[in-house]
C-alpha positions in Angstrom: -58.2 -34.8 -13.2 -60.2 -35.4 -16.2 -61.0 -39.1 -17.1 -61.0 -40.4 -20.5 -64.0 -42.0 -21.9 -63.5 -45.7 -22.4 -63.6 -45.4 -25.9 -61.1 -42.7 -26.3 -58.4 -44.5 -24.2 -57.1 -46.5 -26.9 -56.7 -43.3 -29.1 -55.1 -41.4 -26.3 -52.7 -44.3 -25.7 -51.9 -44.4 -29.4 -51.3 -40.7 -29.6 -48.9 -40.8 -26.6 -47.2 -44.0 -28.0 -46.6 -42.3 -31.4 -45.4 -39.2 -29.7 -42.4 -41.0 -27.9 -41.5 -43.5 -30.7 -38.9 -41.1 -32.6 -37.2 -40.9 -29.1 -37.5 -44.5 -28.4 -36.0 -45.2 -31.8 -33.3 -42.9 -31.4 -32.0 -44.3 -28.5 -31.5 -48.2 -29.5 -29.4 -49.3 -26.5 -32.4 -49.3 -24.2 -34.3 -51.9 -26.2 -31.0 -54.4 -25.6 -31.3 -53.8 -22.0 -35.1 -54.4 -22.2 -34.5 -57.5 -24.4 -31.8 -58.9 -22.0 -34.2 -58.5 -19.0 -37.1 -60.5 -20.8 -34.5 -63.1 -21.7 -33.6 -63.3 -17.9 -37.2 -63.5 -16.9 -37.6 -66.4 -19.4 -34.6 -68.1 -17.8 -35.9 -67.7 -14.4 -33.3 -65.3 -13.5 -35.4 -62.6 -12.1 -33.1 -61.2 -9.5 -30.9 -60.2 -12.4 -33.6 -59.2 -14.8 -35.4 -56.7 -12.0 -32.7 -53.9 -12.0 -32.4 -53.9 -15.9 -36.4 -53.7 -16.3 -36.5 -51.0 -13.5 -33.8 -48.9 -15.4 -35.7 -49.3 -18.6 -39.1 -48.4 -17.1 -37.5 -45.3 -15.5 -36.1 -44.0 -18.7 -39.2 -45.1 -21.0 -42.3 -45.5 -18.8 -44.9 -45.7 -21.9 -45.6 -49.1 -23.3 -45.5 -49.3 -27.2 -46.0 -51.6 -30.0 -43.8 -52.2 -33.0 -40.9 -50.1 -31.5 -37.9 -50.0 -33.9 -34.9 -51.4 -32.8 -31.4 -51.2 -34.1 -31.5 -53.0 -37.3 -34.5 -54.1 -39.2 -36.6 -55.5 -36.4 -39.1 -54.0 -34.0 -40.4 -55.1 -30.7 -43.7 -54.8 -28.7 -42.6 -52.8 -25.5 -44.6 -54.1 -22.8 -42.7 -53.4 -19.5 -45.4 -53.8 -17.1 -46.6 -57.1 -18.4 -42.9 -58.3 -18.2 -42.7 -56.8 -14.6 -45.8 -58.7 -13.9 -44.0 -62.1 -15.2 -41.1 -61.2 -13.1 -43.2 -60.5 -9.9 -45.1 -63.8 -10.4 -41.8 -65.9 -10.5 -40.7 -63.9 -7.3 -44.0 -65.3 -5.8 -45.3 -61.7 -5.4 -49.0 -62.3 -7.0 -50.3 -59.1 -5.6 -47.7 -57.0 -6.9 -48.0 -58.9 -10.2 -51.7 -58.0 -10.4 -50.9 -54.4 -9.8 -48.4 -54.5 -12.8 -51.2 -56.1 -14.9 -53.6 -53.4 -14.0 -50.9 -50.7 -14.9 -50.5 -52.5 -18.3 -54.3 -52.6 -18.9 -54.5 -48.9 -18.0 -52.2 -47.9 -20.6 -54.4 -49.4 -23.3 -51.7 -51.2 -25.4 -52.5 -54.6 -24.3 -56.2 -53.8 -25.0 -55.4 -53.2 -28.7 -54.1 -56.8 -29.5 -56.3 -59.7 -28.6 -53.4 -62.1 -28.1 -52.0 -59.6 -25.6 -55.0 -58.9 -24.0 -55.3 -63.0 -23.3 -51.9 -62.9 -22.1 -52.6 -60.3 -19.4 -55.7 -62.3 -18.5 -54.0 -65.5 -18.4 -51.3 -63.9 -15.9 -54.1 -62.3 -13.8 -55.5 -65.8 -13.5 -52.5 -67.1 -12.5 -51.8 -64.6 -10.0 -55.1 -64.8 -8.2 -54.8 -68.6 -8.2 -51.4 -68.2 -6.4 -52.9 -65.9 -3.9 -56.0 -68.2 -3.2 -53.5 -71.2 -2.6 -51.8 -69.2 0.0 -55.1 -68.2 1.7 -54.3 -64.6 1.1 -57.6 -62.6 1.6 -56.2 -59.9 -0.8 -57.2 -62.1 -3.7 -60.7 -61.3 -3.0 -60.0 -57.6 -3.1 -58.4 -57.6 -6.4 -60.8 -56.3 -9.2 -62.4 -58.8 -11.4 -60.8 -58.9 -14.9 -63.5 -58.6 -17.6 -61.8 -58.8 -20.9 -63.1 -56.1 -23.6 -64.0 -57.1 -27.1 
């Protein structure tokens, strides 16, 4: 497997996201499901949100920014970041850290400073939860160093 140089990752992510945008826009029903899952997470109804989010991720695994939705709006599709929020609310901090690492690996959250801060804030919350529960796995989680 060929590893991309760190500076080419955002370019590779953008190319992949642009390649799937037409198919994402063509099937607007999934965006409604995604937005419903996000709303349920906000309300703390994670058990209802989980199957919706899983279904959307299975159909559209690549995150993308400014995805057109039915109507005149667009959304930032950040499924792994939302999954991490869901897992934190469930109390599974280690799973949340894994989801945040996946989100960062795709590069989309690195492209926007506010999203990057959100990821690192969630990572800090997850590590704090692991530490509070005396979970030695917290020490094994890779350190998060924001990129400029």
